[in-house]
C-alpha positions as CSV (number, residue, x, y, z in Angstrom):
1,M,8.7,22.5,16.3
2,A,8.0,20.0,13.6
3,I,7.4,16.3,14.2
4,L,7.9,13.8,11.4
5,L,5.5,10.9,11.9
6,P,6.5,7.4,10.8
7,Q,6.0,6.6,7.1
8,Q,3.0,4.3,6.7
9,I,2.5,1.8,3.9
10,Y,-1.0,1.3,2.6
11,S,-2.6,-1.5,0.6
12,L,-6.3,-0.8,0.0
13,A,-8.7,-2.9,-2.0
14,A,-11.1,-1.2,-4.5
15,S,-13.6,1.2,-2.9
16,V,-12.0,1.0,0.5
17,G,-11.0,3.9,2.7
18,E,-8.7,4.3,5.7
19,S,-7.7,7.1,8.0
20,F,-4.0,7.7,8.6
21,Y,-4.0,10.7,10.8
22,E,-6.6,12.2,13.2
23,N,-6.4,15.2,15.5
24,L,-9.8,15.9,16.8
25,A,-8.6,18.3,19.5
26,G,-8.5,21.4,17.3
27,G,-6.3,20.5,14.3
28,T,-2.6,21.2,13.6
29,N,-0.5,22.5,10.7
30,A,0.8,19.6,8.7
31,S,2.5,18.5,5.5
32,I,1.2,15.3,3.8
33,T,3.1,13.3,1.2
34,V,1.4,10.4,-0.6
35,N,3.1,8.1,-3.0
36,N,0.8,5.9,-5.2
37,F,2.7,2.8,-6.5
38,G,-0.5,1.0,-7.4
39,P,-2.2,0.4,-10.8
40,A,-5.3,2.6,-9.9
41,P,-5.7,6.1,-8.6
42,V,-6.2,6.8,-4.9
43,D,-7.9,9.8,-3.3
44,L,-6.4,11.8,-0.4
45,V,-9.3,13.1,1.7
46,V,-8.3,16.1,3.9
47,T,-10.6,17.5,6.6
48,R,-9.6,20.8,8.2
49,V,-11.1,23.1,11.0
50,N,-13.9,25.3,9.6
51,A,-13.2,24.3,6.0
52,P,-14.9,22.1,3.5
53,V,-13.6,18.5,3.0
54,I,-11.2,18.5,0.0
55,T,-10.3,15.4,-2.0
56,Y,-7.2,15.2,-4.2
57,M,-6.9,12.3,-6.7
58,I,-3.4,10.9,-7.1
59,P,-3.1,8.9,-10.3
60,A,-1.2,5.6,-10.6
61,D,2.6,5.9,-10.3
62,N,2.4,9.5,-9.0
63,S,2.8,11.4,-5.8
64,L,1.5,14.5,-4.1
65,T,2.8,16.7,-1.3
66,L,0.8,19.5,0.3
67,S,0.7,21.7,3.3
68,V,-2.5,22.4,5.2
69,D,-3.5,24.5,8.2
70,L,-5.5,23.1,11.1
71,L,-5.6,19.5,9.8
72,L,-8.2,17.3,11.5
73,V,-8.2,14.1,9.4
74,A,-6.1,12.7,6.5
75,A,-7.5,9.6,4.9
76,L,-7.0,7.6,1.7
77,L,-9.9,6.2,-0.4
78,T,-9.6,4.0,-3.4
79,T,-11.9,4.2,-6.3
80,A,-14.0,1.5,-7.9
81,A,-11.2,1.4,-10.6
82,G,-9.1,-0.9,-8.5
83,A,-6.8,-1.5,-5.5
84,S,-3.9,0.7,-4.7
85,T,-0.7,0.5,-2.7
86,G,1.9,3.1,-1.7
87,T,3.1,5.2,1.2
88,I,1.8,8.1,3.2
89,Q,3.9,10.4,5.5
90,I,2.7,13.3,7.6
91,A,4.8,16.0,9.3
92,I,3.0,18.1,11.9
93,S,4.0,21.4,13.5
94,D,3.1,23.3,16.6
95,F,3.8,26.9,15.5
């Protein structure tokens, strides 16, 4: 069964990070969509079970959707280039 979590709006100053999803009880399969409406890029930081931490850069006025297995943490981190705003939405599944 899939569960669509509420869409979250972010507004982060330069060089600031924030976690938007955490499952520290073993991870879950998930789909993550990030829309970056800000003037600077934002990094999506994905932590999974028994896997290296992966960072995806989302340029200004772009979006990214990806599916991951055994997601532990999904966080956003702005660069020193400037602040960023947008939305993040996560869908999790239990299969």
